C-alpha positions as CSV (number, residue, x, y, z in Angstrom):
1,M,0.0,0.1,0.0
2,P,1.4,3.5,-0.7
3,S,2.9,5.6,1.9
4,P,0.2,7.2,4.0
5,D,2.7,10.2,4.7
6,R,2.0,11.6,1.4
7,P,-1.4,12.6,-0.1
8,A,-3.4,11.0,-2.6
9,L,-4.3,12.7,-5.9
10,I,-7.5,11.7,-7.5
11,L,-8.0,12.8,-11.3
12,G,-11.3,13.1,-12.6
13,A,-12.7,13.3,-9.0
14,T,-16.2,14.4,-9.9
15,S,-17.1,11.1,-10.9
16,D,-19.4,9.1,-8.5
17,I,-16.8,6.4,-8.0
18,A,-14.0,8.7,-7.6
19,L,-15.9,10.5,-4.7
20,A,-16.7,7.2,-3.1
21,F,-13.1,6.2,-3.4
22,A,-12.0,9.5,-1.7
23,R,-14.2,8.9,1.1
24,L,-12.6,5.7,1.7
25,L,-9.4,7.1,1.7
26,A,-10.3,10.2,4.0
27,A,-11.9,7.6,6.5
28,E,-8.2,6.4,6.9
29,G,-6.8,9.8,7.5
30,R,-5.2,10.4,4.2
31,E,-4.7,13.6,2.7
32,L,-6.6,14.2,-0.6
33,I,-6.0,16.2,-3.6
34,L,-9.2,16.1,-6.1
35,A,-8.5,17.3,-9.6
36,A,-10.9,17.9,-12.3
37,R,-11.5,20.3,-15.3
38,D,-13.9,22.3,-13.2
39,P,-12.5,22.4,-9.5
40,A,-15.1,24.4,-8.2
41,R,-17.5,21.5,-8.6
42,L,-15.3,19.9,-5.9
43,D,-15.6,22.4,-3.3
44,A,-18.5,20.9,-1.4
45,A,-16.9,17.5,-1.5
46,C,-13.7,18.9,0.0
47,K,-15.5,20.6,2.7
48,D,-17.4,17.5,3.6
49,L,-14.4,15.2,3.7
50,T,-12.8,17.7,5.9
51,L,-15.7,18.0,8.4
52,R,-16.3,14.2,8.4
53,H,-12.9,12.9,8.5
54,G,-10.5,15.9,9.7
55,V,-8.5,15.5,6.5
56,K,-7.0,18.1,4.4
57,A,-8.8,18.0,1.1
58,T,-8.0,20.5,-1.7
59,A,-9.5,21.0,-5.3
60,L,-7.3,21.7,-8.1
61,A,-7.9,22.2,-11.9
62,F,-6.9,19.2,-14.3
63,D,-7.9,18.8,-18.2
64,A,-7.2,15.5,-19.2
65,R,-7.4,16.8,-22.8
66,D,-4.5,19.1,-22.2
67,P,-1.3,17.1,-22.5
68,A,0.6,19.6,-20.3
69,S,-2.0,19.7,-17.4
70,A,-0.9,16.5,-15.7
71,G,2.8,17.5,-15.5
72,A,2.0,21.1,-14.3
73,L,-0.3,20.0,-11.8
74,L,2.2,17.4,-10.2
75,D,5.1,20.1,-10.3
76,S,2.9,22.6,-8.6
77,L,2.4,20.3,-5.5
78,P,4.4,21.0,-2.5
79,L,4.5,17.3,-1.7
80,L,4.4,14.7,-4.3
81,P,1.5,12.1,-4.0
82,S,2.4,8.4,-3.2
83,L,-1.0,7.4,-4.9
84,V,-2.3,8.8,-8.2
85,V,-5.6,7.4,-9.2
86,S,-7.4,8.2,-12.6
87,F,-11.3,8.0,-13.0
88,V,-11.1,10.0,-16.2
89,G,-13.8,8.9,-18.5
90,W,-16.5,9.7,-21.1
91,M,-18.9,7.7,-22.9
92,P,-21.1,9.7,-25.4
93,P,-23.8,7.7,-27.3
94,Q,-22.4,5.4,-29.7
95,D,-24.4,6.4,-32.8
96,E,-23.3,10.1,-32.4
97,T,-19.7,9.2,-32.1
98,A,-19.9,7.0,-35.2
99,R,-21.1,9.9,-37.3
100,D,-18.9,12.7,-36.1
101,P,-15.0,12.4,-36.2
102,E,-14.4,15.1,-33.7
103,L,-16.4,13.4,-31.2
104,A,-14.6,10.2,-31.8
105,R,-11.3,12.0,-31.4
106,A,-12.7,13.5,-28.2
107,V,-13.7,10.0,-26.9
108,I,-10.1,8.7,-27.7
109,E,-8.5,11.9,-26.0
110,S,-10.6,11.5,-22.9
111,N,-10.5,7.7,-22.3
112,L,-7.0,7.0,-23.7
113,L,-4.3,9.7,-24.4
114,G,-5.4,12.1,-21.6
115,P,-5.4,9.7,-18.6
116,A,-2.7,7.5,-20.2
117,W,-0.3,10.6,-20.5
118,A,-1.3,11.9,-16.9
119,L,-0.4,8.5,-15.5
120,E,2.8,8.5,-17.5
121,E,3.8,11.7,-15.9
122,A,2.9,10.5,-12.4
123,A,4.9,7.3,-12.8
124,R,8.0,8.8,-13.7
125,R,7.8,10.9,-10.6
126,L,6.4,8.7,-8.2
127,A,9.1,5.8,-9.1
128,A,11.8,8.1,-8.2
129,L,10.4,8.6,-4.6
130,E,11.6,6.5,-1.6
131,G,9.2,4.0,-0.1
132,P,6.1,2.4,-1.8
133,T,4.0,4.5,-4.4
134,A,1.1,3.5,-6.8
135,I,-0.9,4.7,-9.8
136,V,-4.1,3.2,-10.6
137,G,-6.1,3.6,-13.9
138,V,-9.8,2.8,-14.3
139,G,-10.6,1.2,-17.5
140,S,-13.5,-1.0,-18.3
141,V,-14.7,-4.4,-19.4
142,A,-15.9,-2.8,-22.6
143,G,-12.1,-2.7,-23.6
144,D,-12.0,-6.6,-23.7
145,R,-13.9,-7.1,-27.0
146,G,-15.5,-4.6,-29.4
147,R,-19.3,-4.3,-29.1
148,A,-21.7,-2.4,-31.4
149,R,-23.2,-0.2,-28.8
150,N,-19.8,1.1,-27.5
151,Y,-16.9,0.3,-29.6
152,W,-15.3,3.6,-29.8
153,Y,-15.4,3.9,-26.0
154,G,-14.3,0.1,-25.5
155,A,-11.3,0.6,-28.1
156,A,-10.2,3.8,-26.2
157,K,-10.2,1.7,-22.8
158,A,-8.7,-1.1,-24.3
159,G,-5.5,1.2,-25.5
160,F,-5.7,2.7,-21.8
161,E,-5.3,-0.8,-20.3
162,A,-2.3,-1.5,-22.9
163,V,-0.4,1.6,-21.5
164,L,-0.8,0.4,-18.0
165,S,0.2,-2.9,-18.9
166,G,3.4,-1.5,-20.4
167,L,3.9,0.8,-17.4
168,R,3.5,-1.9,-15.0
169,Q,6.4,-3.7,-16.9
170,K,8.6,-0.6,-17.2
171,Y,8.5,-0.2,-13.5
172,A,8.5,-3.8,-12.3
173,R,11.9,-3.3,-10.5
174,S,10.9,-0.4,-8.6
175,R,8.6,0.3,-5.6
176,L,5.8,1.7,-7.9
177,H,2.8,-0.5,-8.1
178,V,0.6,-0.2,-11.2
179,M,-2.9,-1.2,-11.2
180,T,-5.6,-1.6,-13.6
181,V,-9.3,-1.5,-12.6
182,K,-11.8,-2.9,-14.9
183,P,-15.4,-2.0,-13.8
184,G,-18.5,-3.6,-15.4
185,F,-22.0,-2.0,-14.9
186,V,-22.1,0.6,-12.1
187,A,-24.8,2.7,-11.3
188,T,-23.5,6.2,-11.8
189,R,-24.6,9.4,-13.7
190,M,-22.8,8.2,-16.7
191,T,-25.0,5.0,-16.9
192,E,-28.1,7.0,-15.9
193,G,-31.2,6.0,-18.0
194,M,-29.6,2.7,-19.0
195,D,-31.2,-0.7,-18.5
196,L,-28.8,-2.4,-16.4
197,P,-28.9,-5.9,-15.1
198,A,-29.3,-5.6,-11.4
199,A,-27.4,-8.9,-10.8
200,L,-24.2,-7.2,-12.7
201,T,-24.4,-3.7,-11.5
202,L,-22.5,-2.3,-8.5
203,T,-23.0,0.9,-6.6
204,P,-20.0,3.3,-6.8
205,E,-19.7,2.5,-3.1
206,A,-19.0,-1.2,-3.8
207,Q,-17.0,-0.5,-6.8
208,A,-14.7,1.8,-4.5
209,R,-14.5,-0.7,-1.6
210,L,-13.5,-3.5,-4.4
211,M,-10.8,-1.1,-5.8
212,L,-9.1,-0.3,-2.3
213,A,-9.2,-4.0,-1.3
214,A,-7.3,-4.9,-4.5
215,L,-4.9,-2.1,-4.1
216,R,-4.1,-3.3,-0.5
217,R,-3.5,-6.9,-1.7
218,G,-1.1,-5.7,-4.4
219,R,-3.3,-6.8,-7.2
220,H,-2.3,-5.6,-10.7
221,V,-5.8,-6.0,-12.2
222,A,-9.0,-5.5,-10.2
223,V,-12.1,-7.0,-11.5
224,H,-15.2,-8.1,-9.8
225,W,-15.4,-12.0,-9.7
226,K,-18.9,-11.9,-11.8
227,W,-17.3,-9.7,-14.4
228,R,-14.1,-11.9,-14.6
229,L,-16.5,-14.8,-15.5
230,V,-18.8,-13.2,-17.8
231,M,-16.0,-11.4,-19.7
232,G,-13.8,-14.7,-19.7
233,V,-16.7,-16.4,-21.8
234,I,-17.2,-13.5,-23.9
235,R,-13.7,-13.4,-25.0
236,L,-13.8,-17.1,-25.9
237,L,-16.5,-17.0,-28.3
238,P,-15.9,-17.5,-31.6
239,E,-16.1,-14.4,-33.9
240,G,-19.0,-15.9,-36.1
241,V,-21.0,-16.5,-32.9
242,F,-20.0,-13.0,-31.2
243,R,-20.9,-10.8,-34.3
244,R,-24.4,-12.2,-34.2
245,M,-24.9,-11.6,-30.6
246,R,-26.7,-8.4,-29.3
247,F,-25.8,-7.3,-25.7
């Protein structure tokens, strides 16, 4: 587990899962830096974390689609974090994305290039610190196989997970731990209005607890056991069968 003597930096901190994860870390007494494109949206969350748990919580600006943003943010901190977690993600409707190349570009930048570059910048700095450190990237089971209803989003997540795998190998001989998180269905604002199967849908709080437990155990990939089984079967389906399926 990363050293508690340094803060945790959460990127894309306005997401429901990110805020649930921040509450878990705050309950352990860890200082928090919450970063998002509009940090004013995090002011209430920072105040709540401080009041409930007595920890310092700061909101700062971070734009995942600006390649210089992550490095500038990290270099501005008086104390580098020992844990950096990226919850950055965006999934517009697939039909709209498939008709608009600029929207497709934005999906790739928001789900692959932006968060991957941010963790690249973080990894280089954290690996040079003394003591255990960690970076965590939130991908998706959508990256395991392209599906008609979200293949641009899935392609971006697949690329993001490939970068995390590369970072894991690159820093294997350091004290930097690299973890990939692959959620399935989570009841958040991003999935609001979708018809999600209750048996396979987690709350943001449950997903956050799964992540933290996996990090404590030193896992490299964190996936709920149900989704590990489901996606294991889906990956094994022959292409001729898979392409006729609708799910």
